[in-house]
C-alpha positions in Angstrom: -2.4 177.6 91.8 -1.2 179.4 88.4 -3.3 178.6 84.8 -2.5 176.5 82.4 -2.3 179.2 79.9 0.7 180.6 82.4 2.3 176.9 82.4 2.3 176.6 78.1 3.7 180.0 78.2 6.6 179.3 80.0 6.9 175.6 78.5 7.2 177.2 74.7 9.2 179.7 76.1 11.6 177.3 77.8 10.7 175.2 74.5 9.6 172.4 77.3 7.2 170.0 78.0 4.1 171.6 79.4 4.0 168.7 82.0 7.4 169.4 83.0 6.9 172.5 83.5 3.6 172.0 85.5 5.8 169.3 87.6 8.4 172.2 88.4 5.9 174.7 89.7 4.5 171.7 92.0 7.6 171.2 93.4 8.5 174.0 94.4 5.3 174.7 95.9 5.5 171.4 97.5 8.8 172.3 98.9 7.9 175.7 100.7 4.8 173.9 102.2 7.1 170.7 103.7 9.5 172.7 105.4 6.6 174.6 107.6 7.1 171.4 109.4 9.7 172.2 111.6 10.4 167.8 111.3 11.1 168.6 107.9 14.4 170.6 109.0 16.2 167.9 110.0 15.7 166.5 105.9 18.8 168.1 104.2 17.9 168.8 100.7 20.1 167.8 97.6 20.0 166.4 94.5 19.1 167.8 90.5 15.9 169.5 91.6 18.0 171.4 94.8 20.4 172.9 92.3 17.5 173.8 89.9 14.9 174.7 93.0 17.9 176.6 95.3 20.6 177.6 93.2 20.4 178.0 89.5 16.9 179.2 87.6 17.7 177.8 84.7 18.9 174.7 85.7 18.0 171.5 84.2 14.8 170.5 84.9 14.3 167.5 87.7 12.0 164.6 88.4 12.2 163.8 92.0 13.4 165.6 95.6 16.5 164.1 97.7 16.9 164.5 101.3 19.4 163.1 103.7 17.6 162.7 107.1 19.8 164.1 109.7 17.5 162.3 112.6 15.8 159.2 113.0 12.0 159.0 110.7 9.9 156.3 111.1 7.2 155.6 108.3 4.4 156.6 110.2 6.1 160.1 110.9 6.9 160.6 107.0 3.3 159.5 106.5 1.4 162.6 108.7 4.3 164.5 107.5 3.1 164.7 104.0 -0.5 164.5 104.8 -0.2 167.8 106.8 1.6 169.1 103.9 -1.0 167.8 101.3 -3.3 169.9 103.1 -1.7 173.1 103.3 -1.0 173.2 99.8 -4.6 172.5 98.9 -5.7 175.5 101.0 -3.0 177.7 99.5 -2.1 177.2 96.3 -5.4 174.9 95.4 -3.8 172.1 94.5 -6.0 168.8 94.4 -3.5 165.8 96.3 -7.4 163.5 96.9 -6.7 161.9 93.6 -4.7 158.8 95.1 -3.5 158.5 98.9 -0.1 159.3 99.5 2.4 156.6 99.9 5.7 155.8 102.0 7.7 152.4 101.4 10.5 151.5 103.9 13.2 151.0 101.7 16.3 150.1 104.3 15.0 149.9 108.5 18.2 149.9 109.6 18.5 151.9 112.7 20.6 154.7 111.5 20.5 154.1 108.2 16.6 154.6 107.4 15.8 155.1 103.4 12.5 156.1 102.5 10.7 156.3 98.8 7.5 158.0 99.4 4.8 159.4 96.5 2.2 162.2 97.0 -0.3 162.4 94.1 -1.7 165.1 92.1 -3.5 166.7 89.5 -1.9 170.1 88.9 -2.7 173.1 86.7 -2.9 171.0 83.3 -3.4 167.2 84.8 -7.3 167.4 85.5 -8.0 166.1 82.4 -5.0 163.8 82.5 -3.8 161.4 84.1 -2.5 161.5 87.5 1.0 162.8 88.2 3.2 162.0 91.9 5.9 163.7 93.2 8.7 161.6 94.4 10.6 161.8 97.2 13.7 160.0 98.2 15.2 159.8 101.8 18.1 158.2 103.1 20.1 158.8 106.4 23.3 156.7 106.5 25.2 159.7 104.5 28.4 161.2 105.7 28.2 165.2 105.7 31.5 166.6 105.3 30.1 170.5 105.9 27.3 172.1 107.3 23.8 172.6 105.3 23.4 176.0 103.2 19.4 177.9 103.7 18.5 179.0 100.5 15.1 180.6 99.3 12.9 178.4 96.7 13.4 180.0 93.5 10.1 180.2 91.5 9.7 181.4 88.6 5.9 181.5 88.4 3.2 184.4 89.1 2.7 183.6 92.3 6.2 183.4 94.1 5.4 186.3 96.4 3.6 183.4 98.4 6.9 181.6 98.7 9.1 184.6 99.3 11.4 184.4 102.9 11.2 180.8 103.1 14.4 179.5 103.4 15.8 175.4 103.3 18.4 173.6 104.5 20.4 172.6 101.5 23.4 170.6 100.5 26.2 173.0 99.5 27.8 172.9 96.2 30.7 171.5 97.3 28.7 168.6 99.5 27.0 167.6 95.8 29.7 167.6 93.7 31.1 165.1 96.3 28.0 162.8 96.1 27.8 162.9 92.3 31.8 161.9 91.7 30.9 159.1 94.5 27.4 158.2 92.0 29.4 158.0 88.9 32.7 156.3 90.8 30.9 152.7 91.6 27.7 154.0 93.6 25.0 153.1 91.1 24.4 149.7 89.0 22.9 152.0 85.9 24.6 154.7 83.8 23.0 158.3 84.8 23.8 161.0 82.3 22.7 163.5 84.5 25.5 162.8 86.6 27.8 163.8 84.3 25.4 166.9 83.2 25.6 168.5 87.1 29.0 167.2 87.4 29.9 169.7 84.3 27.8 172.4 85.6 29.0 172.6 89.2 33.0 172.9 87.7 32.8 174.5 84.8 30.3 176.9 85.5 29.7 177.6 89.1 33.3 177.1 89.6 33.2 174.5 92.5 37.1 173.1 93.0 38.0 169.5 93.3 40.1 170.6 96.2 37.4 171.9 98.6 36.0 168.6 98.2 38.8 166.4 98.6 39.5 167.0 102.2 36.2 164.7 102.7 35.7 162.8 100.1 37.6 159.2 101.2 34.4 159.3 104.0 31.7 160.1 101.3 33.1 156.9 99.2 33.6 154.7 102.4 29.7 155.6 103.8 28.7 153.5 100.8 31.3 151.0 100.8 33.2 152.3 97.9 37.1 152.6 98.2 38.4 155.4 96.4 41.0 154.8 94.0 41.9 154.3 90.1 39.5 150.8 89.5 36.9 154.1 89.2 38.4 155.9 86.2 38.7 152.1 84.7 35.4 151.3 85.4 33.8 154.5 84.1 35.6 154.4 80.6 34.1 151.4 79.2 30.8 152.8 80.1 30.5 155.9 78.0 28.1 154.2 75.3 25.8 153.5 78.2 26.0 157.4 80.0 25.6 158.7 76.0 22.8 156.4 75.6 20.9 157.6 78.6 21.8 161.4 77.8 20.1 161.0 75.0 16.6 159.1 76.2 16.5 160.3 79.3 18.0 163.8 80.1 17.7 166.4 76.6 14.4 166.8 77.1 15.3 168.1 80.5 17.5 170.5 79.7 16.3 174.3 79.2 17.7 175.6 75.3 19.5 178.0 77.3 21.8 175.5 79.1 22.5 173.5 76.4 25.5 171.3 76.7 27.0 168.5 74.8 27.8 165.2 76.1 31.3 165.0 75.0 32.1 168.1 77.3 30.4 167.1 80.0 32.0 163.4 79.5 35.1 164.8 79.2 35.3 167.2 82.1 33.5 164.2 84.7 36.3 161.8 83.3 38.9 164.3 84.3 37.6 165.1 87.6 37.5 161.3 88.1 41.2 160.7 87.3 42.0 163.7 89.6 40.5 162.6 92.6 41.6 158.8 92.2 45.0 159.6 91.1 45.9 162.4 94.0 43.1 161.5 96.4 
């Protein structure tokens, strides 16, 4: 495990809370050992943490791990996988996962649509005196995948990066990621989540992902979650602008490194234009 001094030095460099950097470090360590388990290769990594840990080194920080399961998993199987991962993390990195029993909860147990939420509790480099923290995992199966997985190495900008060298993990393609973010913005979520705006803006404006590349499978993506693709998606989005702006200030600003600053207005405009494009010309 790296030192508390390194965590605090990097937090100052990135103008970020040291506890966020501590979690970012632990997430990278976790991924390196999670995917040592052969069963985990059927869990495709996605979401904001995937973008930061596998695609863009200066991306916004993220606080949980999201996966789409490509095979059946049981609660017992996931508990065993997490226990084995925790032991490897302790042996290799010296991280303490014995502070509280791990937890796996079944969100949906219908075969083919299984979903789980898991928590693995730990104390990191600066957590010995503070409260117990948790790695949060969300695992779902009822998803349509329009493109193959992309194998990516883990981005780990810390002093022990050599311990993660050469480890490849199955990730969503950027196109698949954009498709799910557009769906989330178009009615899937009950609450306004500003991270979706940020990610859509970055994927389109900075990563250069084309809307045309997601259109061939977008309707099936929406259908997988019971959402229809049409002009009503844009209408429902526009009336929630204030909700998104509040969430941006409350839940996102502190997760964006100084090198990646994006205004709410820019992200909102990109996202609205994208939803308008896919709903008027699906």
